[in-house]
C-alpha positions in Angstrom: 59.3 -18.1 -32.1 58.1 -15.6 -33.2 55.0 -17.2 -34.4 54.9 -19.2 -31.0 55.1 -15.4 -29.0 52.3 -14.2 -31.0 49.8 -17.0 -29.9 50.9 -16.8 -26.2 49.3 -12.8 -26.8 46.5 -13.8 -28.3 45.3 -16.1 -26.0 46.4 -13.5 -23.1 44.0 -10.9 -24.6 41.5 -13.5 -25.0 41.7 -14.2 -21.5 41.9 -11.0 -20.4 38.5 -10.0 -22.8 36.6 -13.1 -21.6 37.6 -11.6 -18.0 36.1 -8.2 -18.5 33.3 -9.8 -19.9 32.9 -12.2 -16.8 32.8 -9.0 -14.3 30.8 -6.8 -16.5 28.4 -9.3 -16.3 28.1 -9.7 -12.7 28.8 -6.4 -12.1 25.2 -6.1 -14.0 23.6 -8.5 -12.4 24.7 -6.8 -8.5 23.5 -3.7 -10.3 19.6 -5.2 -11.2 19.5 -6.8 -8.3 19.7 -4.1 -6.4 17.8 -2.0 -8.1 15.2 -4.1 -8.6 14.8 -4.9 -4.2 15.2 -1.3 -3.5 12.8 -0.6 -6.4 10.2 -3.5 -5.1 10.8 -2.4 -0.9 10.3 1.2 -2.2 6.8 0.2 -3.7 5.4 -1.8 -1.1 6.0 1.3 1.4 3.8 2.7 -1.3 1.1 -0.2 -0.9 1.2 -0.1 3.1 0.5 3.7 3.2 -2.7 3.2 0.8 -3.9 0.3 2.8 -3.1 2.6 6.1 -5.9 4.7 4.5 -8.6 2.4 4.5 -7.0 1.3 7.7 -8.8 4.9 9.3 -11.8 4.5 7.4 -12.3 1.1 8.9 -12.6 2.9 11.9 -15.2 5.8 11.1 -18.7 4.9 12.6 -20.4 6.2 10.0 -21.5 2.7 7.9 -23.5 5.3 5.1 -19.4 6.9 4.2 -17.6 4.1 5.3 -18.9 0.7 3.2 -19.1 2.7 0.2 -15.4 3.7 0.6 -14.8 -0.3 1.3 -16.3 -1.7 -1.7 -15.1 0.2 -4.5 -11.4 0.8 -3.1 -10.8 -2.4 -1.3 -10.4 -4.1 -4.6 -8.8 -1.9 -6.2 -5.7 -2.3 -3.4 -6.4 -5.8 -3.4 -5.4 -5.6 -6.8 -2.3 -4.1 -6.3 -1.3 -6.2 -3.9 -1.6 -8.8 -6.0 0.3 -6.9 -9.2 3.1 -6.7 -6.5 2.7 -10.3 -5.8 3.2 -11.1 -9.1 6.8 -9.2 -9.5 8.0 -11.1 -6.5 7.1 -14.0 -8.4 9.1 -13.6 -11.2 12.0 -11.7 -9.0 11.9 -15.1 -6.9 12.6 -16.9 -10.7 15.3 -15.0 -11.3 16.7 -14.5 -7.9 15.7 -18.2 -6.6 13.2 -19.4 -4.6 15.5 -19.3 -1.6 17.6 -16.3 -2.3 17.8 -14.1 1.2 16.6 -10.7 0.0 13.5 -12.5 -2.1 12.5 -14.1 1.5 13.2 -11.0 3.6 10.5 -9.0 0.8 8.2 -12.0 1.1 8.4 -11.5 5.1 7.4 -7.8 4.8 5.0 -9.4 2.2 3.0 -11.6 4.2 2.5 -8.9 7.0 1.2 -6.4 4.5 -1.4 -9.9 3.3 -2.3 -10.4 6.6 -3.3 -6.5 7.2 -5.1 -6.7 4.4 -7.2 -10.3 5.3 -8.0 -9.0 8.7 -9.2 -5.4 7.5 -11.3 -7.4 5.0 -12.8 -9.3 7.2 -13.2 -6.4 10.0 -15.2 -4.2 6.9 -17.5 -7.2 5.8 -18.8 -8.0 9.6 -19.4 -3.9 9.8 -20.7 -3.6 6.4 -22.6 -6.9 5.9 -20.8 -8.4 2.9 -19.4 -11.4 2.4 -16.7 -12.6 -0.1 -14.5 -16.2 -1.6 -11.5 -16.5 0.3 -8.8 -18.4 0.4 -5.7 -18.1 2.7 -2.7 -20.4 0.4 0.2 -21.6 2.4 2.9 -23.2 0.4 6.3 -23.9 0.4 8.7 -23.6 -3.0 11.3 -26.9 -2.1 10.3 -29.1 -4.1 8.5 -27.6 -5.8 7.2 -28.8 -9.9 3.9 -27.0 -11.8 2.1 -30.3 -12.1 1.7 -29.6 -8.2 1.3 -25.5 -8.0 -1.9 -25.0 -6.2 -1.5 -21.6 -7.1 -2.6 -22.2 -10.8 -5.6 -24.3 -10.1 -6.9 -21.6 -7.6 -6.0 -18.9 -10.6 -8.3 -21.0 -12.5 -11.6 -20.8 -10.4 -10.7 -17.2 -9.2 -12.4 -15.3 -11.2 -15.8 -17.0 -11.5 -15.7 -17.2 -7.7 -14.4 -13.4 -7.1 -12.3 -15.2 -4.8 -9.7 -13.4 -2.5 -6.5 -15.2 -2.0 -3.8 -14.6 0.9 -0.3 -16.6 -0.4 1.8 -17.1 2.7 5.4 -19.0 2.0 5.6 -21.3 4.8 9.2 -20.4 4.7 9.0 -17.1 5.2 10.6 -15.9 8.1 8.9 -13.6 11.1 6.5 -13.5 13.2 3.2 -12.9 10.7 3.7 -16.4 9.1 4.8 -18.3 12.2 1.4 -17.1 13.9 -1.0 -18.0 10.9 0.6 -21.5 11.3 0.4 -22.2 14.5 -3.3 -20.5 14.6 -4.2 -22.7 11.7 -2.8 -25.6 12.4 -0.5 -25.6 9.3 2.0 -28.9 9.0 1.8 -29.8 5.3 1.4 -27.5 2.3 -0.1 -27.2 0.7 -2.9 -26.0 2.8 -6.2 -23.9 2.6 -8.1 -22.1 4.4 -11.4 -21.7 2.4 -14.0 -19.2 3.2 -12.9 -20.6 7.6 -12.1 -24.4 6.3 -8.7 -25.6 6.3 -7.7 -27.7 3.6 -4.9 -29.9 3.5 -2.9 -31.6 0.7 -3.6 -30.3 -3.5 -6.8 -29.4 -5.1 -7.6 -29.4 -8.6 -9.6 -26.7 -10.3 -13.2 -29.2 -9.5 -12.3 -29.6 -6.1 -11.4 -26.4 -5.2 -14.9 -25.0 -7.2 -17.0 -27.8 -5.2 -15.6 -26.5 -2.3 -16.1 -22.8 -2.9 -19.7 -23.4 -3.4 -20.0 -25.7 -0.2 -18.5 -22.4 1.4 -19.6 -19.9 -0.5 -21.1 -16.3 0.4 
C-alpha cells in the first residue's frame, strides 16, 4: 500500500510539473506575440512618419531641390519598407498566415505600400525618372513554395532595379479592395508590371522578358 501511495504522489507531482510547464509556455508565447505586435506597430508608425516627410518634398515646386532629395531618399525608405515586410512575413510564419493580428498589420502595411507607390509615380513624373515597378497581388491560401511568385520576383529584382509592392488580396480594408477593383484582380498571382497586367504564375525568365518589353 505504501508503494502504491508513493506512485500516486509521483504521478501527481509529474502532472503538476507538466501543467506548470504548459502554462509557462502559453504565457511566454502570449507575451512574445503581444510584444512583437506592439513593436511592429511602432515601427510602422515610424516608417509612416518618414514617408510623410517625403510627401512634403513632393509638394515642393522647386524641382532642383525636390528631385535630388527624392532620388537619394526614396530608395532608402523603400528598402526600410521591404525590411518591415520581411519581418511581417516572419511573424506570419510564427503566428499563422491568417492570424487576425497579422492580417491587421498587413492591412496597415498595404496602406503604406500604396502611399509609397503613389509617391514614386508622382515624383518619377515630376523629375523625369523611370523605374521598373511591379504591383504583386497574392494569396496565402493553398500556398506552395513551388508557386511562390515572390521568390521569382526576388531573382530578377536586383538585375532590373525593380520596385515591388506586395498586396495580400485577403487583407481587409479599402486599400486592397480599391486596388483589386481598379486593376480587375480576380486571380492570384496577378502582377502589374510597369502598368501592364499579367495573370498567373510567371517564372524568373518570363518576368525578365516582361520587364525588358515594358521597362525603362
